[in-house]
Residue frames relative to the residue before (quaternion, step in Angstrom):
aa qw qx qy qz dx dy dz
M 1.0000 0.0000 0.0000 0.0000 0.00 0.00 0.00
A 0.1411 -0.7534 0.6373 0.0800 3.52 -1.12 0.71
Y 0.2263 -0.7661 0.5945 0.0920 3.56 -0.81 1.15
V 0.0287 0.8306 -0.5489 0.0888 3.54 -0.41 1.28
V 0.2789 -0.7314 0.6015 0.1595 3.51 -1.29 0.50
K 0.3250 -0.7513 0.5484 0.1706 3.56 -0.77 1.07
S 0.0298 -0.7994 0.5999 -0.0123 3.54 -0.78 1.05
D 0.4133 -0.7487 0.4269 0.2939 3.59 1.33 0.14
T 0.3347 0.6894 -0.5534 0.3265 3.50 0.88 1.11
P 0.6230 -0.5731 0.3676 0.3851 3.62 -1.07 0.57
E 0.6726 0.5301 -0.3000 0.4202 3.62 0.99 -0.83
E 0.6366 0.5973 -0.3624 0.3267 3.60 0.93 -0.72
K 0.6121 0.5605 -0.3916 0.3973 3.63 0.91 -0.61
S 0.6749 0.4694 -0.3090 0.4782 3.60 0.88 -0.83
F 0.6227 0.5249 -0.3444 0.4670 3.62 1.10 -0.67
F 0.6665 0.4901 -0.2976 0.4766 3.58 0.92 -0.90
D 0.6258 0.5269 -0.3324 0.4693 3.60 1.02 -0.74
A 0.6480 0.5181 -0.3074 0.4660 3.60 0.96 -0.87
L 0.6242 0.5226 -0.3405 0.4704 3.61 1.02 -0.76
E 0.6825 0.4887 -0.2921 0.4582 3.58 0.84 -0.96
K 0.6407 0.5250 -0.3093 0.4672 3.59 0.99 -0.83
S 0.6700 0.4864 -0.2797 0.4861 3.57 1.18 -0.62
G 0.6323 -0.5771 0.3151 0.4097 3.59 1.26 0.08
F 0.5005 0.6515 -0.4436 0.3582 3.62 1.20 0.11
E 0.3344 -0.6577 0.6320 0.2371 3.51 -1.19 0.64
L 0.2495 -0.7870 0.5422 0.1563 3.58 -0.71 0.98
K 0.1443 -0.7078 0.6874 0.0754 3.48 -1.15 0.89
M 0.0376 -0.8540 0.5151 -0.0625 3.50 -0.42 1.27
K 0.0587 0.7609 -0.6462 0.0034 3.52 -1.19 0.63
D 0.5612 -0.6147 0.4477 0.3266 3.53 -1.26 0.50
L 0.5298 -0.5952 0.5037 0.3337 3.55 -1.20 0.63
Q 0.2948 -0.7383 0.5827 0.1687 3.55 -0.93 0.94
I 0.0674 -0.7744 0.6285 0.0264 3.59 -0.89 0.95
F 0.2367 -0.8070 0.5367 0.0688 3.51 -0.61 1.27
P 0.6230 -0.4855 0.4230 0.4441 3.60 -1.23 0.37
G 0.7254 0.3581 -0.3004 0.5053 3.59 -0.89 0.91
G 0.5659 -0.6614 0.3487 0.3476 3.59 1.29 -0.12
M 0.4465 0.6820 -0.4724 0.3352 3.61 1.19 -0.09
K 0.1445 -0.7940 0.5860 0.0727 3.60 -0.98 0.83
K 0.0079 0.7973 -0.6029 0.0266 3.55 -1.07 0.74
G 0.0107 0.7644 -0.6438 0.0327 3.50 -1.10 0.84
D 0.0684 0.8733 -0.4722 0.0983 3.52 0.52 1.23
W 0.0674 -0.8045 0.5900 -0.0112 3.56 -0.77 1.12
D 0.3172 0.7999 -0.4777 0.1771 3.60 1.23 0.06
V 0.7216 0.4334 -0.2737 0.4654 3.60 0.67 -1.01
G 0.6559 0.5305 -0.3190 0.4320 3.62 0.90 -0.85
L 0.6559 0.5051 -0.2904 0.4800 3.53 1.02 -0.91
A 0.6629 0.5024 -0.3072 0.4623 3.58 0.91 -0.90
I 0.6577 0.4899 -0.3269 0.4696 3.63 0.85 -0.82
D 0.6603 0.4894 -0.3272 0.4662 3.61 0.84 -0.85
A 0.6672 0.5097 -0.3266 0.4340 3.64 0.84 -0.86
I 0.6665 0.4908 -0.2926 0.4788 3.56 1.02 -0.83
S 0.6439 0.5406 -0.2956 0.4536 3.57 1.01 -0.94
L 0.7593 0.3883 -0.1942 0.4847 3.56 0.95 -0.92
S 0.4346 0.7636 -0.4273 0.2131 3.59 1.27 -0.38
K 0.6613 0.5041 -0.3339 0.4440 3.64 0.98 -0.65
Q 0.6864 0.4472 -0.2821 0.4993 3.64 1.24 -0.25
L 0.6804 0.5093 -0.2554 0.4610 3.61 1.27 -0.17
D 0.2893 -0.7173 0.6009 0.2021 3.54 -1.27 0.44
V 0.7954 0.1128 -0.0016 0.5955 3.57 1.05 -0.88
V 0.0934 -0.7457 0.6579 0.0486 3.55 -1.15 0.81
V 0.1132 -0.7679 0.6288 0.0473 3.52 -0.98 0.96
I 0.0922 -0.7869 0.6097 0.0224 3.56 -0.69 1.11
V 0.1033 -0.7775 0.6200 0.0200 3.53 -0.69 1.18
S 0.3473 0.7196 -0.5057 0.3253 3.56 -0.22 1.27
G 0.3548 -0.6996 0.5692 0.2464 3.54 -1.21 0.45
D 0.5278 0.6675 -0.3666 0.3760 3.57 1.31 0.12
G 0.3173 -0.7697 0.5264 0.1729 3.62 -0.66 1.11
D 0.4699 0.6981 -0.4334 0.3225 3.58 1.29 -0.11
F 0.6169 0.5859 -0.3267 0.4116 3.59 1.22 -0.35
V 0.3851 0.7426 -0.4731 0.2764 3.64 1.22 -0.06
P 0.6837 0.4536 -0.3228 0.4718 3.69 0.74 -0.82
L 0.6195 0.5375 -0.3405 0.4597 3.61 1.04 -0.60
V 0.6380 0.5152 -0.3086 0.4820 3.54 0.98 -0.94
D 0.6526 0.5114 -0.3177 0.4600 3.60 0.88 -0.88
Y 0.6624 0.5073 -0.3117 0.4547 3.58 0.89 -0.90
L 0.6862 0.4805 -0.2925 0.4612 3.58 0.82 -0.99
Q 0.6507 0.4992 -0.3321 0.4660 3.62 0.93 -0.76
H 0.6394 0.5211 -0.3198 0.4662 3.58 1.01 -0.85
S 0.6704 0.4843 -0.2813 0.4867 3.60 1.17 -0.59
G 0.6282 -0.5936 0.3044 0.4005 3.60 1.31 0.16
L 0.5367 0.6227 -0.4233 0.3807 3.59 1.17 0.11
I 0.4071 -0.6188 0.5968 0.3086 3.51 -1.33 0.39
V 0.0537 -0.7923 0.6077 0.0073 3.57 -0.85 0.96
E 0.1200 -0.7651 0.6322 0.0215 3.49 -0.87 1.17
T 0.1025 -0.7865 0.6056 0.0641 3.56 -0.98 0.78
V 0.0987 -0.7570 0.6444 0.0443 3.51 -1.19 0.76
G 0.1481 -0.8031 0.5735 0.0650 3.53 -0.63 1.12
L 0.2633 -0.7728 0.5609 0.1374 3.56 -0.99 0.81
N 0.2190 -0.7492 0.6153 0.1104 3.53 -1.01 0.88
A 0.2854 -0.7987 0.5100 0.1433 3.57 -0.49 1.21
Q 0.5907 0.5679 -0.3857 0.4241 3.59 1.17 -0.18
P 0.4984 -0.6587 0.4580 0.3287 3.63 -0.97 0.73
A 0.5402 -0.6213 0.4526 0.3425 3.54 -1.11 0.65
L 0.4051 -0.6913 0.5406 0.2565 3.53 -1.12 0.65
S 0.2901 -0.7688 0.5399 0.1825 3.57 -0.97 0.75
């Protein structure tokens, strides 16, 4: 599963299509824009509930996120006997 946030940018459709063609089921929600301009696209609870609900059917869970809020979920899944891999993304460009 891939948890994505729609922001109606030109690049996202081709990215979402590539994910689907690679076999991912997309879980999608719209980007929330608050007064003052703050933006939020939060999938933490949805991802955690899906991971726990599906945990009896899985051997490995891979979480690709830069969000440290998933540490309790990782601990729970590992305690339940699953292998959990995490990949963190750094949005800042590399220094040369």
